[in-house]
Backbone bond lengths (Angstrom), bond angles and torsions (degrees), N, CA, C in turn:
res aa  C-N    CA-C-N  psi(-1)  N-CA   C-N-CA  omega(-1)  CA-C   N-CA-C  phi
1 M - - - 1.464 - - 1.533 109.72 -
2 S 1.323 115.23 137.58 1.460 120.13 -178.38 1.525 110.98 -74.24
3 H 1.342 115.13 138.73 1.460 119.91 173.47 1.519 110.41 -75.04
4 L 1.321 116.95 -31.64 1.458 121.07 -179.15 1.530 111.08 -75.68
5 R 1.320 115.80 148.81 1.459 120.31 172.71 1.531 109.62 -57.87
6 I 1.304 116.50 159.59 1.462 120.64 -176.85 1.525 111.32 -55.76
7 D 1.345 116.63 -45.81 1.468 119.06 -177.46 1.519 111.68 -67.23
8 L 1.340 117.06 -36.98 1.464 119.69 179.51 1.527 111.09 -73.08
9 R 1.331 116.87 -35.15 1.471 119.29 176.75 1.522 109.77 -63.11
10 Q 1.319 117.13 -39.64 1.459 120.57 177.83 1.521 110.54 -63.64
11 R 1.341 116.79 -44.41 1.459 120.27 177.48 1.522 110.96 -62.61
12 A 1.333 116.44 -37.17 1.461 120.72 179.33 1.526 110.75 -62.75
13 E 1.310 116.68 -44.59 1.465 120.01 179.98 1.520 111.12 -66.83
14 E 1.331 116.91 -35.06 1.467 120.32 176.20 1.517 110.83 -65.50
15 L 1.340 116.54 -39.22 1.464 120.40 178.38 1.522 110.79 -63.02
16 V 1.317 116.51 -45.13 1.463 119.96 -179.54 1.528 110.47 -59.26
17 S 1.325 116.46 -37.54 1.464 120.64 -177.48 1.525 112.74 -67.79
18 L 1.327 117.59 -16.77 1.468 120.97 -179.30 1.523 112.76 -76.33
19 Y 1.320 117.48 -16.16 1.459 120.98 -171.98 1.525 111.10 -113.24
20 P 1.325 117.12 148.51 1.466 119.87 178.63 1.522 112.91 -67.41
21 R 1.340 116.80 -26.15 1.467 121.25 176.94 1.535 108.55 -128.46
22 P 1.318 117.50 133.84 1.470 119.93 -178.10 1.523 113.77 -54.61
23 R 1.321 117.28 -34.72 1.466 121.12 -177.93 1.530 111.98 -58.72
24 S 1.329 116.98 -30.79 1.460 121.39 -177.50 1.521 112.68 -65.87
25 A 1.325 117.43 -16.96 1.468 121.45 -179.41 1.524 112.43 -88.99
26 M 1.315 118.30 5.43 1.460 120.91 -171.39 1.531 113.25 -59.19
27 L 1.328 118.70 -46.30 1.462 120.39 -175.22 1.530 112.51 -63.97
28 P 1.334 119.52 -50.89 1.467 117.53 177.43 1.524 113.04 -63.16
29 L 1.325 117.69 -31.15 1.469 120.03 177.01 1.528 110.84 -65.40
30 L 1.317 116.61 -36.79 1.468 120.17 177.69 1.523 110.60 -64.28
31 H 1.318 117.07 -36.15 1.462 119.89 176.11 1.529 111.05 -64.04
32 L 1.316 117.06 -36.02 1.464 119.98 177.69 1.526 111.20 -64.08
33 V 1.321 116.03 -43.97 1.468 119.98 178.08 1.519 110.14 -61.16
34 Q 1.327 116.12 -43.82 1.464 120.04 -179.54 1.523 111.34 -67.50
35 E 1.332 117.18 -32.18 1.455 120.82 176.83 1.531 110.31 -62.10
36 Q 1.327 116.70 -38.85 1.461 120.23 -178.53 1.526 112.66 -80.53
37 D 1.340 116.54 -48.25 1.464 120.64 -170.47 1.522 113.99 -95.75
38 G 1.325 116.92 -17.33 1.450 120.14 -176.70 1.514 113.23 89.80
39 Y 1.313 116.20 -14.06 1.465 123.17 176.17 1.517 106.81 -161.67
40 L 1.327 117.47 178.25 1.452 120.59 -178.69 1.525 109.34 -89.51
41 S 1.307 114.82 91.74 1.466 120.76 179.87 1.527 110.28 -71.04
42 E 1.327 116.50 161.87 1.460 120.47 179.16 1.526 110.83 -60.84
43 A 1.336 116.53 -40.56 1.461 120.00 179.48 1.524 110.69 -66.13
44 G 1.331 116.62 -38.38 1.460 120.59 178.27 1.516 111.74 -66.32
45 I 1.322 116.71 -42.36 1.465 121.33 178.15 1.523 110.14 -61.69
46 A 1.331 116.50 -42.06 1.463 120.46 179.50 1.529 111.31 -62.54
47 E 1.337 116.38 -37.98 1.466 119.01 -179.96 1.518 111.82 -70.24
48 V 1.335 116.74 -38.05 1.465 119.42 176.15 1.529 109.96 -63.76
49 A 1.317 117.00 -38.91 1.466 120.35 177.22 1.526 110.61 -61.11
50 E 1.320 115.94 -41.76 1.466 120.18 178.73 1.533 110.93 -63.13
51 L 1.321 116.26 -45.42 1.466 120.94 -176.92 1.527 112.14 -67.74
52 T 1.326 116.70 -31.58 1.466 120.44 -175.97 1.532 112.90 -99.26
53 L 1.335 116.39 3.94 1.473 122.13 179.55 1.527 111.26 57.89
54 T 1.341 114.94 39.75 1.469 120.72 177.20 1.528 108.10 -122.06
55 T 1.313 116.95 -156.04 1.463 121.71 178.42 1.524 109.77 -122.26
56 P 1.339 117.78 158.29 1.465 119.46 175.74 1.524 112.60 -55.36
57 A 1.322 117.52 -34.22 1.468 120.51 178.45 1.527 110.83 -64.47
58 D 1.332 116.88 -40.87 1.469 120.67 176.85 1.526 110.49 -61.13
59 V 1.340 115.52 -45.43 1.462 120.44 -177.59 1.522 110.53 -64.99
60 R 1.325 116.71 -46.30 1.463 120.72 -178.53 1.529 110.69 -64.42
61 G 1.305 116.86 -40.22 1.465 120.71 178.72 1.515 111.96 -63.18
62 T 1.331 116.76 -39.53 1.460 120.57 177.43 1.521 110.88 -67.29
63 A 1.325 116.41 -46.88 1.469 121.37 -177.09 1.526 111.53 -61.71
64 S 1.328 117.37 -36.01 1.462 120.54 -176.18 1.523 112.42 -68.55
65 F 1.331 117.65 -14.07 1.466 121.09 179.70 1.529 111.41 -77.30
66 Y 1.336 117.89 -24.37 1.457 122.60 -172.49 1.524 111.19 -108.13
67 D 1.338 116.72 136.59 1.457 119.04 -177.64 1.525 113.07 -84.77
68 M 1.333 118.03 -1.45 1.463 119.64 177.03 1.529 112.11 -87.49
69 Y 1.326 116.27 -6.59 1.464 120.13 176.52 1.521 109.07 -104.99
70 F 1.322 116.14 142.38 1.458 121.45 -179.25 1.523 109.87 -115.73
71 L 1.317 116.19 124.47 1.458 121.36 179.78 1.521 112.29 -91.04
72 E 1.322 116.29 -3.44 1.460 122.38 175.04 1.525 108.40 -133.29
73 P 1.321 117.81 157.00 1.478 119.97 -178.91 1.526 111.85 -58.02
74 V 1.328 115.51 142.33 1.465 122.46 176.28 1.523 108.26 -128.17
75 G 1.327 115.54 174.50 1.452 119.82 179.16 1.519 112.17 -71.06
76 K 1.302 115.72 167.81 1.460 120.28 176.75 1.516 110.59 -59.35
77 Y 1.328 116.05 -34.73 1.458 121.35 179.48 1.529 109.47 -119.80
78 V 1.320 116.43 121.18 1.464 121.61 175.96 1.524 107.50 -97.55
79 V 1.321 115.66 112.21 1.465 122.20 -175.90 1.529 108.41 -98.77
80 A 1.322 116.07 122.38 1.465 121.43 -179.75 1.522 109.26 -115.85
81 V 1.319 115.73 128.06 1.465 121.63 177.54 1.523 108.10 -117.35
82 C 1.330 116.05 126.08 1.464 120.33 -178.25 1.528 110.60 -80.90
83 T 1.332 115.32 136.65 1.465 120.31 175.27 1.526 110.71 -126.53
84 N 1.337 116.41 24.43 1.453 119.80 175.42 1.535 109.04 -72.77
85 V 1.327 118.11 178.00 1.459 122.33 -165.22 1.532 113.56 -51.50
86 A 1.330 117.68 -55.28 1.464 119.90 -176.75 1.528 111.43 -61.34
87 C 1.314 115.94 -43.27 1.467 119.82 -179.51 1.526 111.63 -73.19
88 L 1.321 116.29 -33.54 1.464 120.03 178.08 1.525 110.11 -61.96
89 L 1.323 116.03 -43.88 1.458 120.15 179.77 1.522 112.44 -68.24
90 A 1.342 115.95 -23.86 1.469 120.59 -179.20 1.532 112.26 -93.69
91 G 1.340 117.05 7.23 1.459 119.63 177.16 1.510 114.97 101.02
92 G 1.332 117.06 23.37 1.454 120.84 -178.58 1.518 113.63 -62.15
93 L 1.315 116.99 -41.18 1.460 119.74 -178.56 1.528 110.74 -67.34
94 E 1.318 115.97 -40.46 1.463 120.08 178.31 1.535 110.72 -65.21
95 L 1.336 116.60 -39.18 1.467 119.46 178.12 1.521 110.82 -67.53
96 L 1.322 117.07 -36.36 1.463 120.81 176.91 1.533 110.58 -62.27
97 E 1.318 116.31 -43.82 1.471 120.21 178.54 1.524 110.73 -64.60
98 H 1.327 116.41 -39.51 1.460 120.22 177.23 1.520 110.54 -64.81
99 A 1.339 116.85 -41.33 1.465 120.84 179.16 1.524 110.65 -61.50
100 S 1.322 116.81 -39.48 1.460 120.57 178.20 1.522 110.92 -60.99
101 T 1.329 116.47 -41.60 1.467 120.39 178.95 1.524 111.33 -68.42
102 T 1.325 116.94 -45.07 1.464 121.34 -178.34 1.522 112.06 -64.19
103 L 1.335 116.06 -43.04 1.466 120.47 -176.56 1.523 112.66 -81.83
104 G 1.324 116.28 -17.53 1.461 119.43 179.21 1.507 113.47 75.30
105 C 1.334 117.53 30.62 1.468 120.28 177.91 1.522 109.03 -150.12
106 S 1.309 115.86 152.19 1.450 120.43 178.89 1.520 110.01 -82.40
107 V 1.322 116.02 166.85 1.462 120.82 179.19 1.531 109.52 -60.87
108 G 1.328 115.54 130.57 1.459 120.65 -179.77 1.508 114.18 90.07
109 S 1.329 117.51 2.59 1.463 120.13 -179.36 1.523 110.41 -125.04
110 T 1.330 115.21 177.39 1.466 122.53 -175.93 1.515 109.60 -117.59
111 S 1.320 116.04 142.46 1.462 120.74 -179.99 1.531 110.67 -64.96
112 D 1.319 116.54 156.08 1.470 121.54 -176.00 1.523 112.75 -60.26
113 D 1.332 117.74 -29.51 1.457 119.92 179.95 1.528 112.58 -82.65
114 G 1.331 116.83 -1.44 1.455 120.71 177.09 1.509 115.47 76.59
115 L 1.325 117.28 6.96 1.461 120.10 -176.51 1.525 113.20 -83.95
116 F 1.331 117.17 -37.04 1.460 119.73 -169.85 1.528 112.36 -126.38
117 T 1.325 114.66 138.16 1.461 122.41 167.16 1.521 106.27 -119.42
118 L 1.321 116.85 131.96 1.468 121.70 -176.08 1.521 110.28 -106.35
119 E 1.347 115.23 131.10 1.457 121.12 179.20 1.527 110.64 -127.95
120 E 1.323 115.64 145.97 1.463 121.65 169.83 1.517 107.46 -98.78
121 S 1.334 117.06 126.10 1.460 121.24 -175.63 1.518 111.19 -113.27
122 E 1.325 114.96 151.02 1.458 120.84 179.46 1.522 112.13 -75.06
123 C 1.324 117.61 -53.30 1.459 120.86 179.00 1.515 109.08 -153.32
124 L 1.322 116.71 129.02 1.458 121.99 179.94 1.525 111.84 -110.21
125 A 1.334 116.40 8.68 1.473 123.44 170.46 1.527 113.80 61.33
126 D 1.327 116.19 39.62 1.463 120.08 173.03 1.527 107.76 -138.00
127 C 1.329 114.98 50.03 1.465 121.85 -168.31 1.526 113.83 -65.30
128 D 1.330 117.64 -20.74 1.462 118.30 -178.72 1.529 111.97 -75.47
129 I 1.336 116.44 -13.10 1.468 120.17 175.43 1.527 106.77 -125.14
130 A 1.323 114.74 79.32 1.466 121.43 -173.90 1.533 110.66 -105.24
131 P 1.336 116.00 151.40 1.458 127.68 -4.05 1.527 112.04 -74.52
132 C 1.312 114.99 140.70 1.462 121.63 -174.21 1.533 110.57 -81.54
133 V 1.328 115.28 137.54 1.467 122.22 177.73 1.523 108.64 -131.08
134 Q 1.315 116.57 136.67 1.458 122.20 172.53 1.527 109.72 -124.18
135 V 1.323 115.13 148.82 1.464 121.21 170.55 1.522 106.30 -125.42
136 N 1.321 116.51 117.82 1.468 122.03 -176.38 1.529 111.55 51.43
137 H 1.339 114.38 44.66 1.464 123.05 175.97 1.525 113.35 68.38
138 R 1.328 117.53 13.95 1.464 121.15 174.07 1.516 108.83 -105.27
139 Y 1.327 117.41 134.21 1.457 120.75 176.10 1.529 109.13 -69.72
140 V 1.315 116.71 129.45 1.471 120.78 178.73 1.520 111.90 -113.85
141 R 1.330 116.50 -16.82 1.472 122.90 172.35 1.524 112.33 53.08
142 T 1.310 114.57 49.93 1.469 121.07 172.98 1.519 106.58 -104.60
143 T 1.321 116.52 100.66 1.466 120.82 -171.28 1.521 113.81 -98.68
144 T 1.319 117.51 -2.39 1.473 120.22 -179.72 1.527 109.49 -127.56
145 A 1.320 115.06 163.34 1.467 119.75 178.26 1.524 111.17 -59.83
146 E 1.314 116.28 -38.17 1.464 120.68 -177.42 1.531 111.38 -67.52
147 T 1.321 116.95 -46.39 1.465 119.14 179.89 1.530 110.92 -69.36
148 F 1.329 117.06 -31.26 1.465 119.69 176.76 1.521 110.38 -65.20
149 D 1.322 116.78 -45.70 1.464 120.08 -179.90 1.523 111.28 -63.50
150 A 1.337 116.13 -36.57 1.470 119.49 177.57 1.528 110.34 -64.29
151 L 1.330 116.38 -40.77 1.458 120.71 177.92 1.522 110.98 -61.73
152 V 1.319 116.41 -46.25 1.463 120.44 -179.07 1.531 110.41 -60.20
153 G 1.319 116.23 -40.23 1.455 119.94 177.33 1.521 111.74 -60.70
154 E 1.322 116.78 -42.65 1.462 120.73 178.89 1.522 111.29 -66.07
155 L 1.327 117.14 -38.63 1.461 120.20 178.33 1.526 110.99 -65.36
156 R 1.315 116.70 -41.95 1.471 119.96 179.06 1.529 111.24 -62.55
157 E 1.326 116.25 -33.44 1.465 121.03 -178.02 1.527 112.22 -88.32
158 G 1.327 117.11 -0.44 1.457 120.86 178.35 1.512 114.90 75.16
159 K 1.326 117.66 22.01 1.462 120.92 -175.63 1.525 113.69 -84.45
160 R 1.327 118.23 -7.68 1.473 119.72 -177.28 1.529 112.37 -115.82
161 E 1.333 117.03 12.48 1.460 119.39 -174.79 1.519 112.70 -66.59
162 H 1.328 118.29 -24.10 1.460 120.65 -179.97 1.527 111.47 -71.17
163 E 1.333 118.25 -19.89 1.456 120.83 -178.49 1.519 113.62 -118.71
164 I 1.335 117.01 -15.38 1.465 120.60 179.42 1.531 108.09 -127.54
165 P 1.319 117.76 91.80 1.465 120.39 -179.65 1.518 111.71 -69.59
166 S 1.295 116.36 162.14 1.462 121.54 -177.62 1.524 112.28 -65.54
167 H 1.311 115.49 148.52 1.460 124.06 168.57 1.521 114.57 58.55
168 G 1.315 117.84 25.52 1.453 118.34 174.89 1.511 114.96 72.48
169 T 1.323 117.23 29.18 1.455 120.62 178.92 1.526 110.75 -55.28
170 L 1.314 117.05 134.54 1.457 121.78 -179.48 1.521 109.92 -100.58
171 I 1.312 117.22 120.99 1.456 121.28 -176.40 1.521 111.54 -65.15
172 R 1.346 118.06 -26.30 1.463 119.02 -176.86 1.524 111.91 -70.00
173 V 1.328 117.87 -10.05 1.458 119.60 174.69 1.527 110.23 -64.73
174 R 1.316 117.22 -28.81 1.462 121.62 179.67 1.535 108.88 -84.70
175 R 1.293 116.79 112.66 1.461 121.60 -177.65 1.524 109.70 -89.66
176 S 1.321 116.63 76.08 1.458 120.74 -177.97 1.523 112.49 -102.36
177 G 1.306 117.42 0.85 1.458 120.76 -178.62 1.510 111.02 -143.46
178 G 1.312 115.68 -167.56 1.451 120.10 178.54 1.518 112.56 81.17
179 L 1.330 116.02 -169.31 1.455 121.78 -177.81 1.520 110.49 -68.49
180 R 1.334 115.65 140.48 1.454 120.27 -179.92 1.523 109.16 -136.75
181 A 1.317 115.29 152.88 1.457 121.01 176.61 1.519 107.71 -147.03
182 P 1.330 117.65 151.07 1.470 120.50 177.81 1.530 110.69 -59.91
183 K 1.336 116.16 144.72 1.464 119.77 -178.92 1.524 111.54 -59.47
184 S 1.340 116.10 -34.61 1.468 119.40 179.88 1.526 111.07 -64.07
185 E 1.337 115.91 -37.90 1.462 120.18 178.93 1.523 110.87 -67.30
186 I 1.343 115.77 -41.72 1.464 119.66 178.01 1.516 110.47 -61.63
187 A 1.333 116.63 -44.15 1.468 121.25 -179.44 1.527 110.79 -62.06
188 T 1.328 116.77 -41.01 1.466 120.93 179.86 1.524 110.78 -64.36
189 E 1.332 116.47 -44.16 1.467 120.23 -179.52 1.533 110.96 -65.50
190 R 1.315 116.82 -39.51 1.468 118.93 179.83 1.522 110.84 -68.53
191 S 1.315 115.79 -38.12 1.455 119.41 177.92 1.528 110.06 -63.32
192 G 1.333 116.70 -42.01 1.452 120.27 178.27 1.516 112.52 -64.79
193 A 1.326 115.97 -40.39 1.465 120.38 178.71 1.523 110.92 -64.33
194 K 1.340 116.83 -39.87 1.465 120.66 179.08 1.526 110.27 -65.71
195 A 1.326 116.60 -41.49 1.460 119.87 178.99 1.528 110.71 -62.23
196 A 1.328 116.16 -40.07 1.463 120.11 178.99 1.527 110.91 -64.91
197 R 1.340 116.59 -41.13 1.474 119.89 178.15 1.525 110.86 -64.10
198 D 1.325 115.80 -43.39 1.462 119.77 -179.81 1.528 111.20 -62.67
199 K 1.346 116.33 -38.69 1.452 120.63 179.80 1.528 111.01 -65.46
200 R 1.348 115.70 -43.12 1.467 119.55 178.46 1.523 110.93 -62.46
201 A 1.351 115.02 -40.33 1.473 118.66 179.67 1.529 111.35 -63.26
202 E 1.332 116.73 -38.70 1.464 120.63 178.78 1.526 111.13 -65.94
203 E 1.336 115.25 -40.42 1.466 119.53 -179.10 1.516 112.21 -67.67
204 Q 1.346 116.44 -30.79 1.468 120.66 -178.96 1.520 112.73 -84.62
205 A 1.346 115.44 -15.04 1.483 119.68 -177.65 1.522 110.46 -71.24
């Protein structure tokens, strides 16, 4: 039985079909698991291993390299405050301390109500509007204590759910645009590429 919901399992299988090797789909599949569970659960990791023809150890080792994946439960909203040079000079550290007080949790932990996890980030690449703040990898551009508190109030009331999905869901996981080709054409091209590789291997043997 699949750990993923029916719709996510279907998306997972579609993702795998986009790549010449199932293993290449591992990163977007991990985002799907995190979209459902909020973090990379053991059951989710096992399913990604099954889909990519690898092992849970392979999946966990890959996931641990990236800071956008969570191996333990986090809040519905992951709040990141940058304290790199530009943001530090613009009050990033002070805003981080204020965020800790407002959210009721220390850096690296989750609030008691389970809504917020607070992170200190090195650089969020929005230096012209410093200090930079992200919520679930979305820029919110709240540079003062007052605007930060207003944002938190809106998040608690559910007013930003249309633009900030839970658990850092990445919209690019959904392949609804871009270049497309019929599955039969993709299969034919991959079959031809495999035949060419096999022929080269025979010639080099």
